[in-house]
C-alpha positions as CSV (number, residue, x, y, z in Angstrom):
1,X,74.6,175.8,-90.2
2,X,76.4,177.5,-93.1
3,X,75.5,180.9,-91.8
4,X,78.9,182.4,-90.6
5,X,80.5,178.9,-90.8
6,X,82.6,177.2,-93.5
7,X,81.4,174.1,-95.4
8,X,84.3,171.9,-94.2
9,X,83.4,172.7,-90.6
10,X,79.7,172.1,-91.1
11,X,79.7,168.8,-93.0
12,X,80.3,166.4,-90.0
13,X,77.8,168.4,-87.8
14,X,75.2,168.3,-90.6
15,X,75.6,164.5,-91.0
16,X,75.3,163.8,-87.3
17,X,72.3,166.3,-87.0
18,X,70.4,164.7,-89.9
19,X,71.1,161.2,-88.5
20,X,69.7,162.3,-85.1
21,X,66.8,164.3,-86.5
22,X,65.9,162.6,-89.8
23,X,62.7,164.5,-90.3
24,X,60.9,167.7,-89.2
25,X,58.8,166.1,-86.6
26,X,61.7,164.4,-84.9
27,X,63.4,167.8,-84.6
28,X,60.2,169.6,-83.4
29,X,59.5,167.0,-80.8
30,X,63.0,166.9,-79.4
31,X,63.9,168.7,-76.1
32,X,65.9,171.8,-76.6
33,X,68.8,170.3,-74.7
34,X,69.1,167.5,-77.3
35,X,69.1,170.0,-80.1
36,X,71.8,172.2,-78.5
37,X,73.8,169.1,-77.7
38,X,74.0,168.2,-81.4
39,X,75.1,171.8,-82.1
40,X,77.8,171.9,-79.4
41,X,81.0,173.3,-80.8
42,X,79.4,174.8,-83.9
43,X,78.8,178.2,-82.2
44,X,76.2,180.9,-83.0
45,X,73.6,178.9,-81.0
46,X,70.8,181.2,-81.8
47,X,70.7,179.3,-85.2
48,X,69.9,176.1,-83.4
49,X,67.3,177.6,-81.2
50,X,65.6,179.3,-84.2
51,X,65.7,176.1,-86.2
52,X,64.1,174.2,-83.3
53,X,61.4,176.9,-83.0
54,X,60.8,176.9,-86.7
55,X,60.3,173.2,-86.8
56,X,57.8,173.4,-83.9
57,X,55.9,176.2,-85.7
58,X,55.8,174.2,-89.0
59,X,54.5,171.2,-87.0
60,X,51.9,173.2,-85.1
61,X,50.8,175.7,-87.7
62,X,51.4,174.0,-91.1
63,X,50.7,170.3,-90.4
64,X,54.4,169.5,-90.5
65,X,54.7,170.6,-94.1
66,X,57.2,173.4,-94.8
67,X,55.2,176.3,-96.3
68,X,55.8,177.1,-99.9
69,X,54.6,180.7,-99.8
70,X,57.4,183.3,-99.4
71,X,55.7,185.4,-96.6
72,X,54.9,182.3,-94.5
73,X,58.4,181.0,-94.8
74,X,59.9,184.4,-94.0
75,X,57.8,184.4,-90.8
76,X,59.6,181.4,-89.4
77,X,62.3,182.0,-86.8
78,X,65.8,182.3,-88.3
79,X,64.7,182.5,-91.9
80,X,65.5,185.8,-93.7
81,X,64.9,187.0,-97.2
82,X,67.8,185.3,-98.8
83,X,67.3,181.9,-97.0
84,X,63.6,181.9,-97.8
85,X,64.4,182.7,-101.5
86,X,67.0,179.9,-101.7
87,X,64.6,177.3,-100.2
88,X,61.8,178.2,-102.6
89,X,64.0,178.5,-105.6
90,X,65.9,175.2,-105.1
91,X,63.2,173.1,-103.5
92,X,60.2,174.4,-105.4
93,X,61.5,176.0,-108.5
94,X,60.0,179.4,-107.7
95,X,61.7,182.6,-108.9
96,X,63.3,184.3,-105.9
97,X,66.5,186.2,-105.7
98,X,69.2,185.3,-103.1
99,X,71.9,187.3,-101.6
100,X,74.2,185.3,-99.3
101,X,77.8,186.1,-98.6
102,X,79.1,184.4,-101.8
103,X,76.6,186.2,-104.0
104,X,77.4,189.5,-102.4
105,X,81.1,189.0,-103.2
106,X,80.4,188.1,-106.9
107,X,78.0,191.1,-107.4
108,X,80.2,193.7,-105.7
109,X,83.2,192.6,-107.9
110,X,81.3,192.4,-111.1
111,X,79.9,195.9,-110.5
112,X,82.9,197.3,-108.5
113,X,80.5,198.4,-105.7
114,X,82.2,200.4,-103.0
115,X,81.0,200.2,-99.4
116,X,80.5,197.5,-96.8
117,X,77.6,195.2,-97.9
118,X,76.2,195.4,-94.4
119,X,75.3,199.0,-95.0
120,X,71.6,199.3,-95.9
121,X,72.2,201.4,-99.0
122,X,74.7,199.0,-100.4
123,X,72.6,196.0,-99.5
124,X,69.6,197.5,-101.2
125,X,71.6,198.1,-104.4
126,X,72.8,194.5,-104.3
127,X,69.3,193.2,-103.9
128,X,68.2,195.3,-107.0
129,X,71.1,193.7,-109.0
130,X,70.3,190.2,-107.7
131,X,66.7,190.6,-108.7
132,X,67.6,191.8,-112.2
133,X,69.9,188.8,-112.8
134,X,67.5,186.1,-111.4
135,X,66.0,184.3,-114.4
136,X,62.3,183.4,-114.9
137,X,63.3,179.8,-115.8
138,X,65.8,177.4,-114.3
139,X,66.0,179.5,-111.1
140,X,67.2,176.6,-109.0
141,X,70.2,176.1,-111.3
142,X,71.0,179.8,-111.3
143,X,70.8,180.2,-107.5
144,X,73.0,177.2,-107.0
145,X,75.4,178.3,-109.7
146,X,76.0,181.8,-108.4
147,X,76.5,180.6,-104.9
148,X,79.0,178.0,-106.2
149,X,80.7,180.7,-108.3
150,X,81.4,182.7,-105.2
151,X,82.4,179.7,-103.1
152,X,84.8,178.0,-105.6
153,X,86.0,180.6,-108.1
154,X,85.3,184.1,-106.9
155,X,86.8,183.3,-103.6
156,X,87.6,185.8,-100.8
157,X,91.3,185.4,-101.3
158,X,93.1,184.6,-104.6
159,X,90.0,184.5,-106.9
160,X,90.5,182.3,-109.9
161,X,89.5,185.0,-112.4
162,X,91.0,183.0,-115.3
163,X,88.3,180.3,-114.7
164,X,85.4,182.7,-114.2
165,X,82.6,182.5,-116.7
166,X,81.8,186.2,-116.2
167,X,85.3,187.5,-116.1
168,X,84.8,189.7,-119.2
169,X,81.9,191.4,-117.4
170,X,83.8,192.0,-114.1
171,X,84.6,195.6,-113.4
172,X,86.9,194.7,-110.4
173,X,88.9,192.4,-112.7
174,X,89.2,195.2,-115.3
175,X,90.5,197.5,-112.5
176,X,93.0,194.8,-111.5
177,X,91.9,194.8,-107.9
178,X,89.1,192.1,-107.3
179,X,90.3,191.4,-103.8
180,X,89.4,195.0,-102.8
181,X,85.8,194.0,-103.1
182,X,83.6,193.7,-101.2
183,X,84.7,196.5,-98.9
184,X,85.4,195.0,-95.5
185,X,83.7,196.2,-92.4
186,X,85.6,198.8,-90.5
187,X,87.6,197.0,-87.9
188,X,87.2,197.9,-84.2
189,X,89.3,196.6,-81.4
190,X,87.4,193.8,-79.7
191,X,86.3,194.7,-76.2
192,X,87.7,192.5,-73.4
193,X,85.5,190.9,-70.8
194,X,86.4,188.8,-67.8
195,X,84.6,186.3,-65.8
196,X,85.2,183.6,-63.1
197,X,83.8,180.2,-63.8
198,X,83.3,178.0,-60.7
199,X,84.0,174.3,-61.1
200,X,82.3,173.0,-58.0
201,X,82.6,169.4,-57.1
202,X,80.4,167.4,-54.7
203,X,81.3,164.3,-52.7
204,X,80.6,162.1,-55.6
205,X,82.9,164.1,-57.9
206,X,80.0,165.5,-59.9
207,X,80.2,169.1,-61.2
208,X,77.6,171.7,-60.8
209,X,76.2,173.1,-64.1
210,X,73.4,175.6,-64.5
211,X,71.4,176.6,-67.5
212,X,72.0,180.1,-68.9
213,X,69.2,182.5,-69.8
214,X,67.3,181.6,-73.0
215,X,68.6,184.8,-74.8
216,X,72.0,186.3,-75.1
217,X,75.4,184.6,-75.2
218,X,75.2,180.8,-75.0
219,X,71.4,181.2,-74.5
220,X,69.9,178.0,-73.2
221,X,73.2,176.1,-72.9
222,X,74.6,174.6,-69.7
223,X,77.6,176.3,-68.1
224,X,79.5,176.6,-64.8
225,X,78.2,179.2,-62.4
226,X,79.9,182.5,-62.9
227,X,80.7,185.0,-60.3
228,X,82.0,188.6,-60.6
229,X,85.8,188.8,-60.9
230,X,86.0,191.1,-57.8
231,X,83.8,188.9,-55.6
232,X,85.0,186.7,-52.8
233,X,84.3,183.3,-54.1
234,X,83.4,181.6,-50.8
235,X,81.0,184.4,-49.9
236,X,79.5,184.5,-53.4
237,X,78.8,180.8,-53.4
238,X,77.3,180.8,-49.9
239,X,75.1,183.9,-50.7
240,X,74.1,182.9,-54.2
241,X,74.1,179.1,-54.3
242,X,73.6,178.3,-50.7
243,X,76.7,176.1,-50.4
244,X,79.9,176.3,-48.3
245,X,83.1,175.4,-50.2
246,X,86.6,174.5,-49.4
247,X,89.8,173.4,-51.2
248,X,89.5,176.5,-53.4
249,X,92.2,176.6,-56.1
250,X,92.5,178.8,-59.2
251,X,93.1,177.1,-62.6
252,X,94.8,178.1,-65.8
253,X,93.0,180.9,-67.6
254,X,91.2,180.4,-70.9
255,X,90.3,182.9,-73.7
256,X,87.3,182.6,-76.0
257,X,86.8,184.9,-78.9
258,X,83.3,185.8,-80.0
259,X,82.5,187.9,-83.1
260,X,82.1,191.1,-81.0
261,X,84.3,190.6,-77.9
262,X,86.9,188.4,-76.2
263,X,86.0,186.6,-73.0
264,X,88.8,185.8,-70.5
265,X,87.8,182.9,-68.3
266,X,89.4,182.3,-64.9
267,X,88.4,178.9,-63.7
268,X,88.3,178.3,-59.9
269,X,88.1,174.8,-58.5
270,X,86.4,174.1,-55.2
271,X,84.7,171.3,-53.3
272,X,81.2,171.7,-51.9
273,X,81.3,170.8,-48.2
274,X,77.6,170.9,-47.3
275,X,75.9,167.6,-46.5
276,X,72.7,168.6,-48.2
277,X,73.3,169.2,-51.9
278,X,69.7,169.1,-53.1
279,X,69.2,171.3,-56.1
280,X,66.1,173.3,-55.6
281,X,65.7,174.2,-59.3
282,X,66.2,171.0,-61.2
283,X,65.4,172.6,-64.5
284,X,68.1,175.2,-64.0
285,X,70.9,173.4,-62.1
286,X,72.2,169.9,-62.3
287,X,75.0,167.8,-60.8
288,X,76.9,166.6,-63.9
289,X,78.6,163.2,-63.9
290,X,81.7,163.5,-66.1
291,X,82.1,159.7,-66.1
292,X,78.6,159.3,-67.5
293,X,77.9,162.5,-69.5
294,X,74.4,163.1,-70.6
295,X,73.2,165.0,-73.7
296,X,73.0,168.7,-73.2
297,X,74.2,171.8,-75.0
298,X,77.6,173.0,-73.8
299,X,79.6,176.1,-74.8
300,X,83.0,175.3,-76.2
301,X,85.0,176.5,-73.2
302,X,82.8,174.6,-70.8
303,X,83.1,171.5,-72.9
304,X,86.9,171.9,-72.9
305,X,87.0,172.3,-69.1
306,X,84.8,169.2,-68.7
307,X,87.1,167.2,-71.0
308,X,90.1,168.3,-68.9
309,X,88.3,166.9,-65.9
310,X,87.8,163.5,-67.7
311,X,91.5,163.1,-68.5
């Protein structure tokens, strides 16, 4: 959960998640919809899907015991070199280097390393340094300490150099420009994308949701049907969903920002007029009762639109 997300944001999600899934088997046995529901609003949903898949693999391949060999842990979905190292160092006391965002910031400042850490050459150099600093003993204490150093002292903005235990070793501090490190990624203007979300209501005031493809943006989550911005809504619904609609009204536009693009959402409200509203693909589409919402993963904009319907 802490990947790409701040601690303060994660804490309530983590508490609810652990209460709902108190052990590995409860997570592995849960339907994906239940897992994504607990993740709703946290974003970067591939993390949830990978965590769920990893739990299932541990259950099926390792007798529900998390492997303690580096290569086996690294083979699990969503676990990279740094995460595997952190797990084994802190849970098992094994000697493994880590290189999360906080550690990268500390090391780039101590050594005044130029270049964005996402570049392979810079990352390789940081791994070499991280390996050289990782002690043979008390590795769990060291890994926790260097992460905390970056999180609480060597912060992204306004680092507290006067409280830093390695201040005398820091090249960036000696240069007087610690905030210039690490070198930020070159900024690019975010591409703009547009879509039309159809809020289709049946005679019982239920709303039509459909499951998105398993991969890609909002993979596996439930969303409103989307039609091309240049399509005729009535024709598209009839040809694609098999419904006739009336009372078509546009709603207020929403904007949702992803890490790599901005999505402009134009909601369109309509009522399905067909008498037969049978959903032919129950695993992919559902009529959703906003008065008795069930547990399923929802993208933040969809959740917002549903909440607007409940008020």
